[in-house]
C-alpha positions, 0 to 999 in steps of 0.5 A, spaced: 201 288 742 201 296 741 208 300 742 210 303 748 206 310 750 211 316 751 210 318 758 211 325 760 215 326 766 211 329 772 212 331 779 210 324 781 216 321 777 221 321 783 227 317 785 227 315 793 234 317 793 233 324 791 227 325 796 230 321 802 235 327 803 229 332 803 223 330 808 221 337 808 218 336 801 213 331 803 212 332 811 207 337 814 206 338 822 199 339 826 199 345 829 195 346 836 190 350 832 188 345 827 188 340 832 183 344 836 179 345 830 179 337 828 177 335 835 171 340 835 169 337 829 170 330 832 167 331 838 160 333 835 160 327 830 163 321 835 156 319 837 153 319 830 152 314 825 160 314 822 158 311 816 154 317 814 160 322 816 158 329 814 164 334 816 164 339 811 159 344 814 163 344 821 170 344 819 174 350 819 177 354 813 184 352 816 182 344 816 179 345 809 185 348 807 189 343 810 185 337 806 185 341 799 193 342 800 194 334 801 189 332 796 193 337 791 200 333 793 196 327 792 193 328 785 198 333 782 204 332 786 209 327 789 203 322 790 204 322 798 205 326 804 207 325 811 203 329 817 206 329 824 204 330 831 197 327 832 196 326 839 196 319 839 195 316 846 193 323 849 185 323 847 180 317 848 181 312 843 175 312 839 175 320 839 182 319 836 180 314 831 174 319 829 179 325 828 183 321 823 176 319 819 174 327 820 180 329 816 179 323 811 172 325 810 175 332 808 179 329 803 174 325 800 169 319 800 171 314 805 170 307 802 169 300 804 176 296 805 173 289 805 167 285 804 165 286 811 164 293 809 169 296 814 170 304 813 176 304 818 181 298 818 186 296 823 193 294 820 195 289 826 198 282 826 193 277 828 197 271 826 193 270 819 195 264 815 198 266 808 196 259 805 188 261 807 186 265 801 182 269 805 188 272 809 190 279 808 198 280 808 196 286 813 193 281 818 200 278 819 207 280 820 210 278 813 213 283 808 207 286 804 211 287 797 210 293 793 203 294 791 197 298 790 190 298 794 183 298 790 182 306 792 184 313 790 188 314 796 190 310 802 191 313 809 194 310 815 195 313 822 200 310 826 198 308 833 204 303 835 210 301 832 213 294 832 220 292 836 223 292 830 222 292 822 215 294 819 218 300 815 214 304 810 216 304 803 214 308 797 216 308 790 214 312 783 210 307 778 212 312 773 220 312 775 219 304 775 216 304 768 221 309 765 227 305 768 224 299 765 222 302 758 230 304 758 232 297 759 227 292 756 222 295 752 220 289 749 218 287 757 215 293 758 210 293 753 207 287 757 205 291 763 200 294 759 196 287 757 191 285 762 193 280 767 188 275 772 189 278 779 185 274 784 180 277 788 181 272 794 174 271 795 171 278 795 167 277 789 162 282 787 155 280 784 156 277 777 163 277 777 169 272 776 173 270 782 179 274 779 179 281 775 183 282 768 186 289 769 193 291 766 199 293 771 199 300 767 194 303 763 195 310 759 189 313 759 187 321 757 194 323 758 195 319 765 199 313 767 195 309 772 198 303 776 194 297 779 198 292 782 198 286 787 203 281 785 201 276 791 194 276 788 197 275 781 201 269 783 195 266 787 190 267 781 193 260 779 189 257 784 183 258 780 182 253 774 179 258 769 183 264 770 187 266 764 195 264 765 200 269 763 205 268 758 212 267 760 214 274 757 209 277 762 211 273 768 218 276 766 216 283 765 213 282 772 219 279 775 223 285 772 218 290 775 219 287 782 227 287 781 227 295 779 222 297 784 226 294 790 233 297 788 235 302 794 235 308 789 228 307 786 224 307 793 223 311 799 224 308 806 221 312 812 219 310 819 212 311 821 212 314 829 206 314 833 202 320 831 204 320 824 199 320 818 201 318 811 197 319 805 199 315 799 196 316 792 195 309 789 194 311 781 202 313 781 205 310 787 206 303 790 207 302 797 210 296 801 211 295 809 217 291 811 216 285 815 217 286 823 218 283 830 212 284 834 212 285 842 209 279 845 204 283 849 198 283 845 196 290 848 203 293 845 203 290 838 204 294 832 197 298 830 195 302 825 189 305 823 187 305 815 182 309 811 181 308 803 179 314 800 176 316 793 178 323 792 174 329 788 177 332 783 181 326 781 183 323 774 179 319 770 180 312 770 180 307 764 174 303 763 177 296 765 178 299 772 170 298 773 172 290 774 175 292 781 173 299 782 165 298 781 163 305 778 168 310 776 165 316 778 170 321 781 169 321 788 165 315 789 169 310 786 173 304 789 173 300 795 170 292 796 163 292 795 159 285 795 152 284 795 151 283 802 156 288 804 153 293 810 158 299 812 161 299 819 166 303 823 169 297 828 173 300 833 175 293 836 182 292 833 181 284 833 175 285 828 179 285 821 
């Protein structure tokens, strides 16, 4: 096992307690002019094949500037941004979703979020059974736990909130690593060792039912994180998957303990009309458990995009096990041999 790398402090090395008191550092607001520009583009695209969404030529310079600024915050800044004031419930639901996709497409390439090829995801409790390996936690009302998604950036648009709970939580992987390296450098080293993570049945052609990527990778001067503890634990159901050493498990337990410390992570409430964009290579994200409205039409509902960002960092070769190709701007997402891209507007199609 190699020694711990020296990780420099960056803009993405932050404590949640420091950001909580300064939301102006990570919050933007839509203007009427930007929304007019956005929906002009969305209306022109709404009836086209949205799996081939092309928006750059139609978008105004102001929209391009907004997307560029958000992308810069993701790649070079705090690693997230909150964009408030989208007119949820004030326009046709299809147009509302297409407008969200237009901004996502200006940020980068839209990627498949599951084996079904969905470019537009619906985060909603449909009563999924967590004992079923095909179930994703976002299909339930359970807490997700801090994790990353298999894409450069994840974008969320809040349509409806829960009666209670469902709070968004973010944490800096650089900060968690720094704390862990100070407290237990012997365990911190294990995070740079490969560990089996369950693919949960979404297996690319010729691949194992699991992949083996370290939680942390130090590559070309950047620290990148890839983590889903629930799927690491569920890899134990796969007889041929390698079993982690006891110290490796202890390292994961300490990692989870640190990221859950109140000062380390940032908590925010997403309100209807809020868009949140999170950079998966430096941040972990989570959602607390929630209580839904008994009326299905009033349940918590968020739209989701997975986005591959142009101008992004190189990823280590081992990420190809999960990301497929590693070409910047065209990587990430879930692609199976029979995957056909689609854009479902039916919220019960998950």
